[in-house]
C-alpha positions in Angstrom: 20.9 -14.1 -61.4 20.8 -10.1 -62.6 18.2 -8.0 -62.4 20.2 -6.2 -59.7 18.7 -2.8 -60.3 14.9 -4.2 -59.9 14.9 -3.7 -56.2 11.3 -5.1 -55.9 10.2 -8.4 -57.6 6.1 -8.9 -57.3 6.2 -12.5 -58.2 8.2 -15.1 -60.0 7.0 -17.3 -63.0 8.8 -20.2 -64.5 7.3 -21.6 -67.7 5.8 -25.4 -66.2 7.1 -26.7 -70.3 10.9 -25.6 -69.7 12.6 -24.5 -66.5 14.7 -22.5 -68.5 12.0 -19.9 -69.4 11.5 -17.7 -66.6 9.1 -14.1 -65.9 10.2 -11.8 -63.8 7.7 -8.8 -62.7 9.6 -5.8 -61.4 8.5 -3.2 -59.3 11.7 -1.2 -59.5 12.6 1.3 -57.1 10.3 2.9 -54.5 11.8 6.1 -54.1 13.4 6.8 -57.5 12.4 6.5 -60.7 13.8 4.1 -63.3 15.8 0.9 -62.6 15.1 -2.2 -64.4 11.0 -2.1 -64.1 8.6 -3.9 -65.9 8.2 -7.6 -66.9 11.4 -9.2 -67.6 12.0 -12.8 -69.5 15.0 -15.3 -69.3 15.3 -18.3 -71.9 18.4 -19.0 -70.6 17.7 -19.5 -67.1 18.8 -16.6 -66.3 22.4 -15.8 -67.5 20.4 -13.0 -69.8 17.3 -11.1 -69.8 15.0 -9.5 -71.7 12.5 -6.5 -71.0 9.4 -7.4 -72.6 7.0 -5.2 -70.9 8.3 -1.9 -69.9 5.6 1.1 -69.8 7.6 4.4 -67.8 9.9 5.5 -65.7 7.7 4.7 -62.7 5.3 2.0 -63.7 6.5 -1.2 -63.0 4.6 -4.8 -63.1 3.3 -6.1 -59.6 2.3 -9.5 -60.3 2.1 -11.8 -63.7 -0.1 -15.4 -63.8 -0.7 -18.1 -67.0 -3.0 -19.2 -68.7 -3.6 -22.5 -67.3 -4.7 -24.6 -70.2 -1.3 -22.6 -72.3 1.1 -20.9 -70.7 1.8 -19.2 -74.0 -0.9 -16.8 -72.9 0.0 -14.5 -69.6 -1.4 -11.9 -67.9 0.4 -8.9 -66.2 -0.5 -6.0 -63.7 1.3 -2.9 -64.4 1.7 -1.1 -61.0 2.7 3.0 -61.3 4.1 4.4 -57.6 6.3 6.3 -56.0 6.8 6.8 -52.3 7.9 10.7 -51.4 9.0 10.9 -47.6 5.4 12.6 -47.2 3.2 9.9 -49.1 2.7 7.2 -51.1 1.6 7.8 -54.4 0.0 4.5 -55.0 -1.5 4.3 -58.5 -1.7 6.1 -62.2 -3.0 6.4 -65.3 0.0 3.6 -66.5 -1.6 1.2 -63.9 -3.5 -1.7 -65.8 -3.8 -5.2 -66.7 -2.1 -6.5 -70.3 -2.7 -9.8 -72.2 0.1 -11.3 -74.5 -0.4 -14.5 -76.8 2.9 -15.3 -77.7 4.3 -16.2 -74.3 5.8 -12.5 -73.5 6.7 -11.4 -76.9 4.0 -8.8 -77.4 1.6 -7.4 -75.6 -2.2 -6.1 -75.2 -3.3 -3.7 -72.7 -6.8 -4.9 -71.5 -9.9 -2.1 -70.6 -13.3 -3.5 -71.9 -15.0 -3.6 -68.7 -12.3 -2.0 -66.2 -12.4 1.0 -64.8 -11.3 4.2 -66.4 -10.2 6.3 -63.2 -6.4 5.9 -62.4 -5.7 2.4 -60.9 -3.6 1.3 -58.3 -1.9 -2.2 -57.4 -3.9 -4.8 -58.9 -3.5 -8.8 -57.9 -4.1 -11.8 -60.8 -5.1 -14.6 -60.6 -6.6 -17.9 -62.8 -7.8 -21.9 -62.2 -7.0 -24.2 -64.1 -11.0 -25.3 -63.2 -11.4 -23.0 -65.8 -9.2 -21.4 -67.8 -11.5 -18.5 -69.4 -12.0 -17.5 -66.0 -9.4 -14.4 -64.9 -10.0 -12.4 -61.7 -8.4 -9.3 -60.3 -8.9 -7.6 -57.4 -8.1 -3.6 -58.4 -7.2 -0.3 -56.3 -8.6 2.6 -57.3 -11.1 5.4 -56.2 -14.0 5.0 -54.0 -16.4 4.2 -57.3 -13.8 1.8 -58.8 -12.3 0.4 -56.6 -13.3 -3.5 -56.2 -12.9 -7.0 -57.1 -13.2 -7.9 -61.3 -14.1 -11.4 -63.2 -13.6 -12.1 -66.7 -15.2 -14.9 -68.4 -13.6 -14.5 -71.5 -9.7 -14.5 -70.6 -9.3 -10.6 -69.9 -11.3 -9.8 -73.1 -14.1 -8.5 -71.4 -14.9 -7.6 -67.5 -17.1 -6.8 -65.1 -17.4 -6.1 -61.1 -18.1 -8.1 -58.9 -18.3 -6.3 -55.2 -17.0 -3.4 -53.7 -14.0 -5.1 -52.3 -10.1 -4.8 -51.6 -7.8 -5.5 -49.2 -7.5 -3.3 -46.4 -5.7 -2.8 -42.6 -2.9 -0.5 -43.8 -3.8 -0.3 -46.8 -4.1 -2.1 -51.0 -0.5 -1.7 -51.1 0.4 -4.0 -48.4 -1.8 -6.7 -49.5 -3.8 -7.1 -52.4 -2.8 -10.5 -54.0 -5.3 -13.1 -54.4 -4.7 -17.6 -54.5 -7.4 -19.0 -57.0 -8.9 -22.4 -56.3 -7.3 -25.3 -58.7 -10.4 -27.6 -58.2 -13.4 -25.2 -57.6 -13.5 -22.2 -60.5 -15.2 -19.5 -58.0 -13.6 -20.2 -55.0 -10.8 -17.6 -54.7 -8.8 -15.9 -51.2 -7.5 -12.3 -51.0 -4.3 -11.6 -48.7 -5.4 -9.5 -46.0 -5.1 -8.8 -42.3 -7.6 -11.9 -41.6 -7.9 -14.3 -45.3 -10.7 -12.8 -47.0 -12.2 -16.0 -49.0 -15.1 -15.9 -51.5 -17.2 -19.2 -52.6 -19.4 -17.4 -55.9 -16.6 -16.3 -57.8 -16.2 -12.1 -55.8 -19.5 -11.7 -55.4 -19.5 -11.6 -51.7 -16.7 -12.1 -49.1 -16.2 -13.6 -45.8 -13.3 -14.4 -43.1 -11.4 -17.7 -43.8 -12.0 -18.2 -40.0 -8.1 -18.9 -38.7 -8.8 -18.4 -35.4 -6.9 -16.7 -32.8 -4.0 -19.5 -33.0 -3.0 -18.2 -36.0 -0.8 -14.7 -36.1 -2.9 -12.5 -38.9 -1.5 -10.3 -42.1 -1.5 -12.7 -44.8 1.2 -12.5 -47.5 1.7 -15.6 -49.3 -0.9 -18.8 -50.0 0.1 -21.9 -51.5 -3.1 -24.4 -52.2 -2.1 -27.7 -52.8 -3.2 -29.1 -56.4 -4.2 -32.5 -54.9 -5.8 -31.2 -52.0 -7.8 -27.6 -51.7 -8.1 -28.1 -48.2 -4.3 -28.3 -47.8 -2.6 -24.8 -47.8 0.4 -23.0 -46.8 0.2 -19.3 -45.3 3.1 -16.8 -45.4 2.3 -14.0 -42.4 4.3 -11.6 -40.8 4.7 -14.2 -38.2 6.2 -16.6 -40.5 4.7 -20.0 -42.3 1.5 -21.9 -41.0 -0.4 -24.6 -42.4 -3.8 -26.2 -42.2 -5.4 -29.5 -43.3 -9.1 -27.8 -43.1 -9.0 -24.9 -44.8 -7.9 -23.0 -42.5 -10.6 -24.1 -39.5 -7.0 -25.2 -37.3 -3.1 -24.3 -38.5 0.2 -25.2 -37.3 2.8 -22.8 -36.9 6.3 -24.1 -37.9 8.4 -22.2 -35.0 11.4 -23.3 -35.8 12.2 -20.7 -39.1 14.7 -17.9 -38.3 12.7 -15.5 -40.6 11.9 -12.8 -38.4 12.5 -9.2 -39.9 14.2 -6.9 -36.9 13.8 -3.0 -37.4 16.8 -1.8 -34.9 18.7 -4.0 -32.2 20.7 -2.5 -29.3 23.0 -4.6 -27.0 24.1 -3.9 -23.3 27.2 -4.1 -21.6 25.9 -6.9 -19.1 29.1 -9.4 -18.2 30.1 -11.8 -19.3 27.7 -12.4 -22.1 25.9 -8.8 -23.3 22.3 -8.7 -23.7 20.3 -8.1 -27.3 16.8 -5.8 -27.5 15.7 -5.8 -30.7 12.0 -4.4 -32.1 10.9 -7.4 -34.6 8.0 -6.5 -37.1 4.9 -7.6 -36.1 5.9 -9.4 -33.3 7.0 -7.3 -30.5 10.2 -6.2 -28.7 12.2 -9.1 -28.3 15.1 -9.2 -25.2 17.6 -12.4 -25.0 21.5 -13.2 -24.4 23.9 -13.3 -26.7 25.2 -16.2 -25.9 24.4 -19.0 -22.5 26.1 -21.4 -20.5 23.2 -24.0 -21.5 24.5 -27.3 -23.6 21.4 -25.9 -26.4 23.4 -22.7 -26.6 21.2 -20.0 -26.9 17.1 -21.2 -26.9 13.9 -19.6 -27.5 12.7 -19.8 -23.7 16.1 -17.9 -23.6 14.2 -14.4 -24.9 10.9 -12.9 -23.4 8.8 -10.3 -25.4 8.6 -7.1 -22.8 6.2 -5.4 -25.6 3.8 -6.5 -28.4 2.8 -5.2 -31.7 5.5 -3.8 -33.5 8.8 -3.2 -31.8 10.9 -0.5 -33.9 13.7 1.0 -32.1 14.5 0.1 -28.3 17.6 0.9 -26.8 19.3 -0.4 -23.4 20.4 2.9 -21.0 24.3 2.7 -21.2 24.9 4.4 -18.0 23.7 1.4 -16.2 25.9 -1.9 -16.2 22.8 -4.6 -16.3 23.0 -8.1 -15.4 23.4 -11.0 -18.1 19.5 -12.7 -18.4 21.2 -16.5 -18.2 22.5 -15.2 -14.7 19.0 -13.7 -13.6 17.0 -16.9 -14.6 19.6 -18.8 -12.9 19.4 -17.1 -9.7 15.5 -17.5 -10.0 15.7 -20.8 -10.9 17.5 -22.0 -7.8 15.3 -20.1 -5.5 18.2 -17.0 -4.9 16.4 -14.9 -1.7 18.3 -12.0 -2.8 15.6 -9.4 -4.3 18.0 -7.3 -5.9 18.6 -10.6 -8.0 14.5 -11.2 -8.4 
C-alpha cells in the first residue's frame, strides 16, 4: 500500500467515518536519516499518500490518537532518534506532542506544562469516557520524565508521576491504552503490565501471574466489557476475561521470531536449531514419519531466555530427533540411543 521507505510504523488509525481515510505514524529508518518519516494520510484507501506532518530528517511520528468525540481532532507524538553501532540516540529537541483540528491538514506543537528538556519516546492515550482527557507517557531526563495528563484536550498539561516504562528502556515499550469505560484507568506496556486507576498518580502491576509471558507490547480493551483484554507479548497473544487475574494463551499462531537458525546433517531428516526471540533455543526435526507431521511435542528447549545464535558441530553426524524419540518410546536398551 505504499510508504516503502518508512521502514518502521508506530501506529495506524482509520477514520471511523470513512475507512478510506487512514493515518500512518512512520518513525522512518533507524540507522539513517530521511526516508518516509512523519505522519502520512491517505483519502483513497492507500492508493496515494500525503505527508501531513513532517519535522526533520531525524524525527518521525511514533503514536497518534483521535479525539473520541471528534475525529477531526488528532494528537501525534513526534520521536527524534537514531541508532548507531555504539549507542541509541533516543530523543532530542524535535520530539514533542502535536495537535490538529482539521483532520491532519495543519498542526500545532503543544508546550504548556510539558517539559522544556529534550524528550524521547512518547505514548498517547485518550478515552471516550471523558474526551477532555489526554494522557502521555514521556521519556526525558530524570527530572522531567514521567506520566502526564491534560484535562483540556492537550492545551495544558500536568505531571502526575515519574513512572515510564522500564526493562530494556522506554524505546522498547512506552505505549499506553486508556479504558473506554473508566476515565482514570490506564494500562501501560512494560515488562509486566502496569495499571493506574487514579489518572497516573500511582501505578501497580496488573497481577498477571506466572501463567502469562512478560514483555507486553500491545493491548486491546473490549469497548463493551473492560475486563476482557487481548494482550500482545513476546510470546504471542493472550486473552483475559477478569482484567488480568487469569490469562489463556493462543498456542497455534506461528508468530515466533527467530534470530538465527542452523541445520545438522542427520539422516533421513535433518534437525533445526533456532534461536528464538525471548523464547529460548529450540531444536526440532525438519520432518517426521508421524501422520500428523511435525508436532509441538517434537520440539524441545535446551536453553531459555533469548536464543540468539546456535549451531551444530558440522563434523559430528547426529541422529534425527524423531528416531531418537522413537527408540526411547519402544524402550530400547541400547545406551548409545539414550
